[in-house]
N, C-alpha and C positions, 0 to 999 in steps of 0.2 A: 504494500500500500504506500509505503514511504517513497520508494523509488518511482512508482507510477505517478504519484502526486507531483514529485519533482519534475518528471518528464512532461507532464501536462503543463505545469507552470512555465517550463522552458519553451515548449511549443507555442503556447498562447502569447507569451511576451515576445518571443522571437518573431512571430507573425505580425504582431503589432509594431515592433520596431521596423520591420520591412515596409509596412504600409505607411508609417509616419515618415520614413525616408523619402517615399514617393509623393506623399500628400501631407506635409506637416501642418497645414492650416486646418485640417479636418479633426485633429485631436481635441482642441478645446471645446468645440460644440458637442462632440461625442461625450466628453467628460461631463458636461452640464446635463445632457440628456440622461446619462447614466445616474447622475445625482438625483434627478427627478424620479427615475424608476426606483432608486434606492429609498427615497422618501415614501413612495407608494407602498413598497414592500415592508417598510418599517411599520406602517399602519396595519399591514396584513399580519405581521409577527405578533403585534399586541392585541390582535383580534378585532380590529375596527374596520377592516376592509377585506372582503372575501376575494382574494386573488389566488389563482393556482400557481404553484411553484413549478417552473419548467423542470422537466426531468422525466424519467421513465420509471415505471413501477415493476420493472423486470426483477426477478429474484434469481439468485445463484442456484443452479440445479443441485439437488441433493447428491446426484451421482458424482459430482466433483470430488467428494471426500473419499471416493473409492480408489483414487490413484496414488495412495501413499501420502503420508503426512507432508513431506517437503514439496512434492509435485503439486498436491492439492493447495497447499499454502501459497505457492508461487502463482498458480492459475487464479486463485481467489483474490489474492492481493493485487495482481496486475489488473484484474478486471474491476474490482471494487475500488481500488486506490485512485483510479482516474476520477471517480465521483460523478460521472455523467451517464453511466450505463444502468445504474440502479436507482432506487428511490432516494430522493433528496428531500429531507424533512424541513430544512431551514432555507429561507429565502436568501440568506447571506451567501450561499455557495454559488448560485448563478451570477450574482452581483460580483463576487470575487473573481470568477473566471473572466467576465467581461472587463473588469478593472485591470487584470493582468494584461489583457490585449491592449486596452486603452493606454496604459502606462508605457508599455513597450520597453521595459527594463529587464533584460534577460537575467542578470544575477539576482535581482529581487524576485523575479518570477520563479526561478529555481528554488530560492530560499522559502518563498511563500508556499509554493506547491509541496515542497518537502515537509514543511511544518503542518500543512493540511493533512498530508498522508500520515504523519505521526499522530496527530490528534484523532484522526478517523480510526486509527488502529489502537487507541488507548484501551478500549474495552477488551480487545484481544490480548494486549499486553497484560492487563490486570487479571485476566482469567487464566493466564498461563500456569499459575500455581494451584489452580483448582483441579482436584482429581474427581470430585463428585458432581454429578449432574445437578443435584440440589443446590450446591453452591453457585453454579452457573446460572440457574434459574433465579436465585435471589439477587445476584449481581445484575442480571437483565432487568428485573423488577425495579431495583434501585435506580438504574439508568433511565428507565421509562418514567419513573416518578419525577425525575428532574426535568422532563420535557417542557412543562409550562414555564419554569424558571428560565430555561435556556432560550425559549422563544421571546421572553420579555427582555433578556439581556441582548439578544440578537436584534430585537426591534430598536432598542436604544442605540446600539452601535450603528445600525443602518441609518437611523435618523441623523446622528452626528456626521457620519460619512457623507450621506446625501446632502446635508446642509453645506458641508465643506465644498463638495463638488459643484453645487449650484452657485455658491458665492465666490469661490476661488478665482475665477477669471476676472472678477471685478475688484478684488482686493489689491491695493497698491503693494508693490514689491519693493 
């Protein structure tokens, strides 16, 4: 997951860097538009605006665990780590992906994508010491119980980020 997240960050920011080299004037208006979208999705995260989060509801097939631990882990991580093939529960993910493109900074894209992959894999890392299914179920239940709080935090973060992007072109430097 970590490597796939870094690869996605590199690809998106690299594509953005290429586009901005050819059309540098397009970057600020796109950043402002992304800010407006981030503000709308901030309202979605706090439950005030019913917007769908872009993504797919595809689930990893259970048959993937039959290929041995390391091979299954590599297939699973490479697929899920990109963050675009499976369900995306938080609106911040698509905003982040578009921001990596808009920013066009490859080192920052790699670092951000890698950090995303690490964070997405935290539940897997934290379950590594669990030998019993019961412990894994309890861990999953605790993570699910945190969902409303995470949506609130994500909403505030998107509001701040969106407000920055909408106003940044007008702020004196």
